[in-house]
C-alpha positions as a printed NumPy array, in Angstrom:
array([[143.046, -15.371,  43.893],
       [142.175, -11.763,  44.613],
       [140.373, -12.378,  47.883],
       [136.833, -11.543,  48.874],
       [135.759,  -7.91 ,  49.014],
       [133.389,  -6.892,  51.788],
       [130.981,  -3.995,  51.452],
       [129.543,  -1.756,  54.156],
       [127.062,   1.035,  53.544],
       [125.626,   3.877,  55.562],
       [123.741,   7.036,  54.68 ],
       [126.984,   8.997,  54.276],
       [129.536,   6.43 ,  53.228],
       [130.196,   3.303,  51.178],
       [133.238,   1.154,  51.983],
       [134.773,  -1.732,  50.063],
       [137.68 ,  -3.532,  51.684],
       [139.806,  -6.6  ,  51.211],
       [142.418,  -8.243,  53.408],
       [144.974, -10.656,  51.944],
       [147.819, -11.762,  54.213],
       [149.678,  -8.531,  55.11 ],
       [147.887,  -6.381,  52.512],
       [144.811,  -4.269,  53.109],
       [142.939,  -2.535,  50.26 ],
       [140.19 ,   0.   ,  50.921],
       [137.907,   2.122,  48.75 ],
       [135.727,   4.789,  50.359],
       [132.908,   6.769,  48.768],
       [131.997,   9.861,  50.788],
       [128.432,  10.525,  49.701],
       [128.364,  14.027,  51.194],
       [131.12 ,  15.06 ,  48.748],
       [129.679,  13.291,  45.69 ],
       [127.483,  15.061,  43.137],
       [126.943,  11.946,  41.032],
       [128.94 ,  13.283,  38.081],
       [129.515,   9.762,  36.75 ],
       [133.233,   9.969,  35.956],
       [133.859,   6.973,  38.22 ],
       [131.474,   4.868,  36.118],
       [133.051,   6.189,  32.929],
       [136.62 ,   5.156,  33.822],
       [135.991,   1.927,  35.783],
       [137.829,  -0.836,  33.864],
       [135.473,  -3.537,  35.182],
       [132.174,  -1.685,  34.802],
       [131.601,  -2.079,  38.538],
       [130.222,   1.41 ,  39.173],
       [126.491,   1.799,  38.708],
       [124.624,   5.099,  38.587],
       [121.089,   5.695,  39.802],
       [119.707,   8.633,  37.767],
       [118.979,  12.048,  39.232],
       [115.441,  12.971,  40.223],
       [114.163,  16.11 ,  38.491],
       [110.977,  17.836,  39.562],
       [109.572,  21.053,  38.099],
       [112.807,  21.599,  36.177],
       [114.887,  21.602,  39.357],
       [117.185,  18.921,  40.74 ],
       [115.303,  17.125,  43.511],
       [117.853,  14.367,  44.177],
       [121.431,  13.902,  42.989],
       [122.444,  10.86 ,  40.935],
       [123.568,   8.081,  43.267],
       [126.696,   5.945,  42.954],
       [126.81 ,   2.246,  43.816],
       [129.768,  -0.128,  43.451],
       [129.399,  -3.858,  42.811],
       [131.636,  -5.693,  45.284],
       [131.445,  -8.864,  43.187],
       [133.191,  -7.33 ,  40.186],
       [135.251,  -4.478,  41.701],
       [138.993,  -5.218,  41.931],
       [139.833,  -2.18 ,  44.127],
       [142.178,  -0.827,  41.448],
       [141.436,   2.743,  42.558],
       [141.047,   4.224,  39.065],
       [137.757,   5.803,  40.123],
       [139.4  ,   7.524,  43.093],
       [142.257,   8.89 ,  40.978],
       [139.84 ,  10.481,  38.503],
       [137.194,  11.672,  40.988],
       [137.169,  15.464,  40.494],
       [135.478,  16.198,  43.82 ],
       [137.547,  13.999,  46.113],
       [134.505,  11.916,  47.018],
       [136.391,   8.653,  46.446],
       [139.498,   7.574,  48.337],
       [141.662,   4.524,  47.65 ],
       [144.034,   3.107,  50.259],
       [146.692,   0.404,  50.124],
       [147.615,  -0.561,  53.685],
       [148.174,   2.792,  55.433],
       [148.941,   4.763,  52.263],
       [146.318,   6.901,  50.544],
       [146.953,   5.773,  46.984],
       [145.448,   3.583,  44.288],
       [146.643,   0.047,  43.581],
       [147.023,   0.89 ,  39.874],
       [149.137,   3.951,  40.767],
       [151.462,   1.81 ,  42.883],
       [151.674,  -0.709,  40.036],
       [152.421,   2.149,  37.583],
       [149.438,   1.31 ,  35.399],
       [148.059,   4.845,  35.778],
       [149.629,   8.101,  36.971],
       [148.716,  10.315,  39.875],
       [146.793,  13.434,  38.95 ],
       [148.624,  16.742,  39.465],
       [146.53 ,  19.432,  41.142],
       [147.83 ,  22.148,  43.42 ],
       [146.719,  25.069,  45.539],
       [149.282,  27.453,  46.979],
       [148.767,  30.391,  49.322],
       [151.405,  33.134,  49.49 ],
       [150.478,  34.287,  52.961],
       [153.016,  37.119,  52.868],
       [150.749,  38.754,  50.267],
       [147.674,  38.606,  52.508],
       [146.462,  41.927,  53.917],
       [144.009,  42.487,  56.786],
       [141.584,  44.436,  54.586],
       [141.075,  41.503,  52.193],
       [137.742,  40.627,  53.773],
       [138.861,  36.948,  53.973],
       [137.215,  36.52 ,  50.574],
       [138.946,  33.171,  49.995],
       [137.183,  31.648,  52.994],
       [133.831,  33.252,  52.165],
       [133.872,  32.209,  48.511],
       [134.937,  28.57 ,  48.864],
       [132.018,  26.312,  47.837],
       [133.309,  23.505,  50.048],
       [134.317,  25.55 ,  53.115],
       [137.78 ,  24.066,  52.609],
       [139.596,  27.299,  53.549],
       [139.917,  28.552,  57.108],
       [141.509,  31.923,  57.831],
       [142.734,  32.742,  61.329],
       [142.879,  36.46 ,  62.078],
       [143.935,  38.809,  64.842],
       [141.214,  41.32 ,  65.713],
       [141.203,  44.575,  67.65 ],
       [138.032,  46.542,  68.324],
       [136.184,  44.151,  66.031],
       [138.543,  44.996,  63.147],
       [140.928,  42.522,  61.485],
       [144.487,  43.675,  62.214],
       [146.46 ,  40.736,  60.894],
       [146.032,  37.489,  58.92 ],
       [147.602,  34.828,  61.13 ],
       [147.181,  31.802,  58.855],
       [145.347,  30.473,  55.819],
       [144.724,  26.727,  55.967],
       [143.383,  24.644,  53.076],
       [141.786,  21.26 ,  53.745],
       [142.939,  19.336,  50.671],
       [140.514,  16.508,  51.407],
       [137.707,  18.991,  50.757],
       [139.273,  21.243,  48.093],
       [138.444,  20.351,  44.483],
       [140.619,  23.031,  42.88 ],
       [137.886,  25.088,  41.223],
       [139.835,  28.4  ,  41.285],
       [136.961,  30.306,  42.935],
       [139.244,  31.386,  45.788],
       [141.995,  32.412,  43.371],
       [139.663,  34.818,  41.6  ],
       [138.102,  36.023,  44.857],
       [141.411,  36.981,  46.482],
       [141.905,  40.744,  45.923],
       [145.686,  40.504,  46.271],
       [146.446,  37.491,  44.072],
       [147.787,  35.481,  47.006],
       [146.266,  32.169,  45.88 ],
       [147.296,  30.06 ,  42.893],
       [145.334,  26.979,  41.813],
       [146.143,  24.401,  39.136],
       [143.391,  22.001,  38.051],
       [144.141,  18.508,  36.798],
       [141.467,  18.692,  34.102],
       [141.156,  21.4  ,  31.452],
       [138.742,  21.585,  28.572],
       [135.747,  23.398,  27.202],
       [131.996,  23.505,  27.722],
       [129.423,  24.355,  25.082],
       [125.814,  25.11 ,  26.04 ],
       [123.101,  25.144,  23.397],
       [120.987,  27.695,  25.215],
       [118.279,  27.57 ,  22.547],
       [117.457,  24.062,  23.796],
       [117.081,  25.144,  27.424],
       [113.455,  24.97 ,  28.635],
       [112.175,  28.05 ,  30.398],
       [112.915,  28.092,  34.138],
       [115.068,  24.927,  33.971],
       [117.959,  25.101,  36.461],
       [119.045,  21.482,  36.76 ],
       [122.588,  22.256,  35.602],
       [122.811,  25.147,  38.068],
       [121.712,  22.898,  40.922],
       [124.303,  20.187,  40.248],
       [127.361,  22.342,  39.519],
       [129.734,  21.973,  42.522],
       [131.598,  25.247,  41.954],
       [128.534,  27.324,  41.006],
       [130.157,  27.969,  37.635],
       [126.72 ,  27.878,  35.973],
       [124.112,  30.52 ,  36.664],
       [120.885,  31.834,  35.191],
       [120.906,  35.523,  34.328],
       [118.083,  37.948,  35.008],
       [116.904,  37.345,  31.453],
       [116.61 ,  33.621,  32.137],
       [119.667,  32.664,  30.061],
       [122.098,  30.005,  31.255],
       [125.677,  31.28 ,  31.462],
       [128.93 ,  29.533,  32.354],
       [131.987,  30.98 ,  34.095],
       [134.403,  28.503,  32.556],
       [137.311,  29.578,  34.747],
       [135.514,  27.899,  37.681],
       [134.524,  24.715,  35.83 ],
       [136.163,  21.475,  37.025],
       [134.952,  19.493,  33.974],
       [133.201,  16.869,  36.071],
       [130.566,  16.476,  33.316],
       [127.741,  16.414,  35.878],
       [125.827,  19.164,  34.081],
       [126.128,  17.339,  30.77 ],
       [124.94 ,  14.052,  32.225],
       [121.938,  15.49 ,  34.066],
       [120.689,  17.937,  31.411],
       [117.214,  16.736,  30.332],
       [117.632,  18.278,  26.865],
       [121.239,  17.141,  26.222],
       [122.108,  20.779,  25.651],
       [125.488,  20.746,  27.412],
       [128.657,  19.276,  25.933],
       [131.832,  18.956,  28.017],
       [135.165,  18.208,  26.371],
       [138.339,  17.341,  28.28 ],
       [141.406,  18.62 ,  26.416],
       [144.139,  18.028,  28.966],
       [144.776,  15.786,  31.955],
       [147.664,  16.907,  34.152],
       [149.487,  13.961,  35.714],
       [152.812,  12.504,  36.801],
       [155.006,  10.777,  34.159],
       [153.725,   7.405,  32.939],
       [154.64 ,   4.824,  30.249],
       [151.691,   2.45 ,  30.587],
       [149.752,   1.418,  27.468],
       [146.689,   0.943,  29.687],
       [146.836,   4.629,  30.562],
       [146.68 ,   5.649,  26.895],
       [143.635,   3.416,  26.391],
       [141.974,   4.874,  29.474],
       [142.798,   8.426,  28.421],
       [141.247,   7.87 ,  24.997],
       [138.086,   6.558,  26.656],
       [137.809,   9.345,  29.213],
       [138.991,  12.369,  27.239],
       [139.356,  11.845,  23.494],
       [141.388,  10.157,  20.781],
       [143.122,  13.49 ,  20.156],
       [144.267,  13.814,  23.773],
       [145.592,  10.242,  23.755],
       [147.385,  10.894,  20.455],
       [149.094,  13.986,  21.872],
       [150.275,  11.946,  24.838],
       [151.628,   9.21 ,  22.582],
       [153.463,  11.812,  20.503],
       [154.997,  13.324,  23.643],
       [156.133,   9.877,  24.784],
       [157.656,   9.213,  21.379],
       [159.65 ,  12.461,  21.49 ],
       [160.879,  11.63 ,  24.998],
       [161.948,   8.158,  23.91 ],
       [163.735,   9.503,  20.827],
       [165.517,  12.068,  22.968],
       [166.706,   9.347,  25.33 ],
       [168.045,   7.232,  22.443],
       [169.876,  10.188,  20.881],
       [171.364,  11.131,  24.257],
       [172.617,   7.569,  24.776],
       [174.394,   7.642,  21.395],
       [176.224,  10.907,  22.063]])
């Protein structure tokens, strides 16, 4: 008996929660951080995540796709929160921000990092990291004198807002920021299919990695792409194709994870992971025999 899941909704948030004896499970969707990319629906093992399509008017995005979660079928496993590239979903078990399936070792935790070497910061940097961040996740405290920055006092990153797009890394003139994404891949855009003046993909991209040039051509700065697939899913001409080649995560031995990885990324990615596991297992056996 899993226990009944209650659901509360507001304009900015959706909450699913369940209490069983001394255990409390919670799933939160922060709508202000969600761009409706659809990864949560793609990876949900129960098919509990439903997507309301985007609204497109005059070849511009009028309304983002909307996520809904069926409380009758959801099991609060937290897979959606683990994969959410924008941090719009949070899973909690009691007072710990983690997914039930991570605690049960059915899936790994994603590995994504941002590091700031503050000793490399210089007062003439123009605080470009703070200015460039698409989420306003970076706050720089400075010491000023006569309206001029004399010293960088601190650089703080709100990791609940950061989605590791690397924009700040490239903006920093002194190379003081290092970002590692948990998803890597490739994006192909068939620009010959793009209707004139269409900017739907530009509107939905969270890191502004897609832009339209002065000649009206769609271009992608792939270094800033977070591979959320939102552009692919919303493109009215199906002209964008996103491929995930690598998922960076903590060690895992679960067969369920391999199945999930094949579904989310590709058969090739899952095969590589199986091969890596096999080599690790063989190494352990050989070591035990020595």
